[in-house]
N, C-alpha and C positions, 0 to 999 in steps of 0.2 A: 554571577557567574562563571565557573573559571571553566574554561573548554580545555581539553576535549572530554565530556562527560562518560564517562567508563560502567557500562552493561554488561554485568556483569554473572547474573543468574535471570536467565530470564526464558520462557518458553514462547512459541509462538507457528502461527496458520496460518498459509500460504493459499490462495484459490487463482487461477487465474480463468476467466471468459471473454467472452467476447460483446462487445454494443457496435451498432451500427457509427458508420464513419458520419457523417453530415452535422449532427447532433453535438456530435464532438468538439468539431471545430469553427463552433461559438462559444466553446469551453475556454479550449487551450489558447491564450494568448499566442502574437508573433511577438520574436521572432522563433517560438517553440510552433512546431509543427506534429500532428498525429504523426504515428506508426501506423501503414494501413497493411492489413495480412489482405489472405485470397477475398473474394466478395464483397471486399468496401467494409470492413470490419476493422473494428481498433481492440487491442489489447486492452481488458482491462483488468487491476489486483485488488481481492481482498485481503483484506493477512488484520488480525487479532494477535497485540501480543500482551503477555501476564510477566512485570518484573517485580520479580521477588526483591533484588540487589541493584543500587545505580546510584551513579552519583547526585542524582534529583531524587533519590527514594522511591518508594516503589509504586510505580505506579501502571494503570493499562493503557490500549490505545486500541482502537480500530480504524481501519482506514480504507480509502476505496480512492482507487487511479486511474489516470487515461498514457499509456505508452506513448512518450512525448520524445523527440529529436532539435536540436536544432538546425534548422533547416539545411535537412540532408540531402547530399547531394546524389546520396545514391541510397537506396534502401526497396529492396526488388519486398513482393510481399511475402515471397514463400522462404523469405528467413528474416524475416521481422522477430519475432522472438529469438531469435541470431544473434541478435545486434545488443538484446537488455546487458549480455554481461561480458560481449567482448567490443561494444562502441564508446566512446568514454563519453560522446553529446546522450547518451538513455538516456531517461528518467522516465522516473512517475507523476506524472503531474497528478499534484494531488489534491482532489476536489471535494473529499468529505473527509474529516477525521475527530475522532470522539475521544475523549482522553479524559482519566478519571487520575486526580493529584495535579494540586493546585501548580510546584514544579516548576511540573516536564508541561500543563499546560502555558505557564505563560514562558515557558523554551522552545516551545511550538511557534508560540504567535510572532516573539520578538525576533528570536534568531533564526529560526529555520521557514520562518512565514507562512504554516500553514495555515487550515483555515479551521483551526481545532476548539472546540468549546468543550465547557465542562457537559460529561455524562455519567450516569448510571453505565454503566459494563458489567453482566454476569456470564460469566466464562467456565461451563462445566464440563469436564472432563470426566466422560467413564466407561471403563476400558480403550476400544478402538473405536470410542465417538465423541464428538466436541461439538459445543453446540453454547454461539455469541449471542445477548442479545444487549444490544444498544439501548437504551432508554432516555428522555428526556424530562422532566418532572412528572413522574410516573406513566408518561405518554410513549411506546414503543417506535424507533424511529427504525430497528435494520435489526434481521435479524442473518445469521452464516454457519451453514453443520459444513459436516466436513468428516468422514472417517477413513483412521488410519491406511494410509497406502501401504503401510510394508514397516520390513522389520527399518531398526537405524543404523544408520553409519557415517562416518566423519567428514563434515560439506567442511567448503571451505569458498565466498563467494564477496563476488561487490556487490551491493545493493544503492544505487541513487536516484531521488528523487528530487522534485521539483516542487516549490514554494513562490511565494510574494511577497515581496517587502516593498513598499509603495510602486515605484514608477520600474521597477524592475522583477524578473523572473532569477530566481536562483536557484543552485542545483551546489545539493548537497551527494559525496558520497560515504560510502561508509564499509569495511570491507569486516564480513563475520565470519564467525568459526562457530558452528553447532554441529548437532549430533542428531540429523534425524535421517526423513527422507520424503524423495520429492520422485513425483509418478506422473507420465501423461496418458496410460491405460490403463482398461478397467478398473474407475476410480471413481467416490462418490462425491459431491459438495452440491453444496445450494444456501443459495441467500434470497430475501426476502426483504422486500423495500416497501416500507409502512406508505400510507399518506400521509408523509409529516411538514415542517416547510425545511428545516434540513434536510431532505432527503427532493426536497422535490428536482432538482439538476437529474440524480443519477437515475430516478423517475421519467426523464423526458428525453434519456438517449438510447432506451430502449436493451438493459441489458439482458444477453443469455443467460439469467441467473439458474438455471438447471440441467446446465451442459458446459461442464468448467474443461479447458483444454490440458490442465497439470493442477496437483494440488501437492505443495509442501507442509510436512509436517515435521516441527521440529517442537525434542523435547528439553535440548537446553541450545541454548540461544546467547551468545555473546559479540559484545562491538566497542567499539568506543566511537560517539558523536561530538563528531567538531562543527567545527564554524564551514559554511558554504565557500566552497574553492571558487564556484563560478557562478558568474553576475550579469545580465543580459539585459536590456533595456526594451521594455515593454513596448510595445507600438499603439 
């Protein structure tokens, strides 16, 4: 596989929620630490990507991750999400990753260290509503829904995430060019986590699945996926 992988035609839907700090601390490996908001809560990202044209071929990807940084010396809770696009050590620790597409699955596991598994992903978009259902061998694992937050505009932003390869936590960074909308007030999104072995860790952290912090709807999503740029020894 040649890097970088160019994603030239995709759509994406993203929601940010909150969850309890203490159980997340047991899932995020040192030297990474969860990013903490007021009330001892950690930001949680949920996303669905429907890719029609990429170097990996067509693929679908649904992921859930926790906000994390590498031993932050200064991280006030009032500015937790400010760090997402401004702090180089910020990344989403990927705890759940479902994929449709053999090439994408191999790259996720071997190149970026994501805990990906082969799944059935059904993404339905009707007018201003999106619904995604993740299943494995006919059993539903997770459901993610969202209402369109508003009219589109051009957006450009970094997206960073952490995975694990062997005894190393690796951080990958992408720059995304998108057309869509991001909104944090008067929004609607929800996630349902089923009783399934793939989702047990998510059920254990008490994600506030019907109270989103922010939603992001991208009708166009383009980026380049390169090799991890930073590696930390897991303690």
